[in-house]
C-alpha positions in Angstrom: 0.0 0.0 0.0 1.3 3.4 -0.9 2.4 5.8 1.8 0.8 8.7 0.0 -2.3 8.3 2.2 -1.9 7.1 5.7 -4.6 5.5 7.8 -4.7 4.4 11.4 -7.3 4.0 14.2 -6.4 5.0 17.7 -8.9 4.7 20.6 -11.8 4.7 18.2 -10.7 7.7 16.2 -9.6 7.1 12.6 -6.8 9.3 11.3 -6.5 9.9 7.6 -3.4 11.8 6.5 -2.7 13.0 3.0 1.0 12.4 2.9 2.6 14.1 -0.1 3.9 17.3 1.5 6.5 17.7 -1.2 3.6 18.2 -3.6 1.4 20.2 -1.2 -0.6 17.0 -0.7 -1.9 17.0 -4.2 -4.0 13.9 -4.8 -3.2 11.1 -7.2 -6.0 8.9 -8.5 -4.8 6.1 -6.2 -5.2 8.4 -3.2 -8.8 9.2 -4.2 -9.5 5.5 -4.4 -7.9 4.7 -1.1 -9.9 7.5 0.6 -13.2 6.0 -0.8 -12.1 2.6 0.4 -11.5 3.9 3.9 -14.9 5.7 4.1 -16.7 2.7 2.8 -14.8 0.4 5.2 -16.0 2.5 8.2 -19.5 1.2 7.4 -18.6 -2.2 8.8 -15.8 -1.3 11.2 -17.7 -0.5 14.3 -14.6 0.3 16.3 -14.4 3.6 14.4 -16.4 6.3 16.1 -15.1 9.4 14.3 -12.6 10.3 11.6 -10.0 13.1 11.3 -8.7 14.1 7.9 -5.6 16.3 7.6 -2.6 16.9 5.4 1.0 16.1 6.3 3.0 19.2 7.3 1.7 22.7 7.7 1.7 24.0 4.1 -1.4 22.2 2.8 -4.5 20.2 3.7 -4.7 19.2 0.0 -4.0 21.3 -3.0 -6.3 19.4 -5.3 -5.5 16.8 -8.0 -1.9 16.4 -9.0 -1.8 18.2 -12.4 0.4 15.5 -13.9 -2.7 13.2 -13.7 -4.3 15.2 -16.4 -1.5 14.7 -19.0 -3.1 11.5 -20.3 -6.4 13.2 -21.0 -7.3 12.8 -24.7 -11.0 12.0 -25.0 -14.3 13.1 -23.7 -14.5 9.9 -21.8 -11.4 10.8 -19.8 -13.0 14.0 -18.6 -16.3 12.4 -17.7 -14.6 9.5 -16.0 -12.4 11.9 -13.9 -15.3 14.0 -12.6 -17.3 10.9 -12.0 -14.4 9.5 -9.9 -14.2 12.7 -7.9 -18.0 12.8 -7.3 -17.9 9.1 -6.2 -15.1 9.7 -3.7 -16.5 12.9 -2.3 -19.9 11.2 -2.0 -18.3 8.4 -0.1 -16.8 10.9 2.3 -20.0 12.8 2.6 -22.0 9.6 3.4 -19.4 8.1 5.7 -21.1 6.4 8.6 -19.1 8.3 11.3 -18.6 12.0 11.9 -15.8 13.4 9.8 -13.6 16.3 10.8 -11.3 18.2 8.4 -8.3 19.7 10.2 -7.0 22.3 7.7 -3.5 23.8 7.7 -2.3 25.8 4.7 -3.8 25.4 1.2 -7.2 23.7 0.9 -7.9 24.2 -2.8 -9.6 22.5 -5.8 -10.3 18.9 -5.0 -9.0 19.5 -1.5 -11.6 22.1 -1.0 -14.3 19.7 -2.3 -13.2 17.0 0.2 -13.2 19.5 3.1 -16.6 20.7 2.1 -17.9 17.1 2.3 -16.7 16.7 5.9 -19.2 17.2 8.7 -16.9 19.6 10.6 -14.1 21.8 9.5 -11.5 23.5 11.7 -8.5 25.4 10.6 -5.1 26.7 11.6 -4.5 30.4 11.2 -2.5 29.8 8.0 -5.4 28.0 6.2 -6.5 29.3 2.8 -9.6 27.9 1.0 -10.7 28.2 -2.6 -11.2 26.9 -6.1 -8.8 29.0 -8.2 -9.5 27.1 -11.5 -10.4 30.3 -13.3 -6.8 31.4 -13.2 -5.0 28.0 -13.2 -6.4 25.3 -15.5 -9.6 26.7 -16.8 -11.6 23.7 -15.9 -14.7 23.5 -13.7 -16.3 21.7 -10.8 -18.9 19.0 -11.1 -22.5 19.8 -10.5 -22.4 17.9 -7.2 -19.5 19.9 -5.9 -21.1 23.2 -7.0 -24.2 22.1 -5.1 -22.2 21.3 -1.9 -20.3 24.6 -2.0 -23.5 26.6 -2.5 -25.2 24.7 0.3 -22.3 25.5 2.6 -21.7 29.2 1.9 -24.5 30.3 -0.4 -24.7 30.7 -4.2 -23.6 34.4 -4.3 -20.5 33.8 -2.2 -19.6 30.6 -4.1 -19.8 32.6 -7.4 -17.6 35.4 -5.9 -14.9 33.0 -4.7 -14.8 31.1 -8.0 -15.1 34.1 -10.3 -12.3 36.0 -8.5 -10.2 32.8 -8.1 -9.1 34.2 -4.7 -8.2 32.2 -1.7 -10.2 32.8 1.5 -8.1 33.3 4.6 -8.8 31.5 7.8 -10.6 34.3 9.7 -12.9 35.1 6.7 -13.5 31.3 6.3 -14.8 31.3 9.9 -17.0 34.3 9.3 -18.7 32.8 6.2 -19.1 29.4 7.7 -16.4 27.5 5.8 -14.8 26.5 9.2 -16.1 26.7 12.7 -12.9 27.4 14.6 -9.5 28.9 13.9 -6.5 27.7 15.9 -3.2 29.5 16.2 -1.0 26.9 14.6 -0.8 23.3 13.3 0.0 21.8 16.7 -3.0 23.5 18.3 -5.2 22.5 15.3 -4.4 18.8 15.7 -4.8 18.8 19.5 -8.3 20.5 19.0 -9.2 18.0 16.2 -8.4 15.1 18.5 -10.4 16.6 21.4 -13.4 17.4 19.1 -13.3 13.9 17.6 -13.4 12.4 21.1 -16.3 14.7 22.1 -18.4 13.8 19.1 -17.5 10.1 19.3 -18.9 10.1 22.9 -22.4 11.2 21.8 -25.4 9.2 20.7 -24.5 7.6 17.3 -28.1 7.4 16.1 -28.6 11.1 16.8 -25.5 11.9 14.8 -26.6 9.5 12.0 -30.1 10.9 11.8 -28.8 14.5 11.7 -26.2 13.8 9.1 -28.7 12.0 6.9 -31.4 14.6 7.3 -29.1 17.5 6.4 -27.8 15.5 3.4 -31.3 15.1 2.1 -31.7 18.9 2.1 -29.0 19.4 -0.4 -30.4 19.4 -4.0 -29.9 16.1 -5.7 -28.2 16.2 -9.0 -29.5 13.7 -11.6 -26.8 11.3 -13.0 -25.1 12.8 -16.0 -26.3 16.4 -15.3 -23.6 18.9 -16.1 -21.5 16.6 -18.4 -21.9 19.2 -21.2 -20.1 21.8 -18.9 -17.4 19.3 -18.0 -16.7 18.6 -21.7 -16.8 22.3 -22.6 -14.0 23.0 -20.2 -11.9 19.8 -20.3 -11.9 19.3 -24.0 -11.1 23.0 -24.7 -7.9 24.5 -26.0 -7.9 26.7 -22.9 -7.6 23.6 -20.6 -4.6 22.4 -22.6 -3.1 25.9 -22.4 -3.9 26.2 -18.6 -2.2 22.8 -17.9 0.9 23.7 -20.0 1.1 27.1 -18.4 0.8 25.7 -14.9 3.5 23.0 -15.5 5.8 25.5 -17.1 5.1 28.2 -14.4 3.9 30.9 -16.8 0.7 32.9 -17.1 -1.9 31.2 -19.3 -3.3 33.0 -22.4 -7.0 32.4 -22.4 -9.0 32.4 -25.7 -12.3 31.1 -24.6 -12.2 28.2 -26.9 
């Protein structure tokens, strides 16, 4: 098993660590699959009472998908399959049987932001930055499911503002708008608080937590299968996406053409 994603259970608390600090904990496809496997496994592993997700080091929770994973994209099916994978993994996290806590230090962007948004609770270190800067990086888009989750979390108007401006929301603003519930001074304090919060939640009535989690999940608009594929193809099959990827990998500003 790869060390890119670490998993252990201590005293009923599952700890999931995204372990690629050299790449700002950017996700490979294998990491996504392993996370889904862990979340699905919690359904039958009754020793797990709560789960903490965090990134190794202090520079990033997760900075999204590793851009090199996109190099092989050639067909429309590649794009559809990719977003379907992300939706499946994020849904597995969202529907995980136990309460999930995202402990966020540093960058929490793109796919990392989607994973954090799917957690039940989010707390942050003072250096946390949250956003979906695809409008200035790759020129791609989110899935309909992830747009719905983000809008449910912070509202449609604020979701538009963050994505349109491609800015990153600092920790204190993230607390103000409801992206996170607490801001801790540093990574050490963050992890100590995450552990204490997980133990507190794990000590409470599991059926109350399950019912609350399921009820609030049902309030989020359900997206029909396949909805939004035209938008995914418009972005991922565009010349702009190829330009954005090349510009990102070569550390230069992209030249957008809208085609």
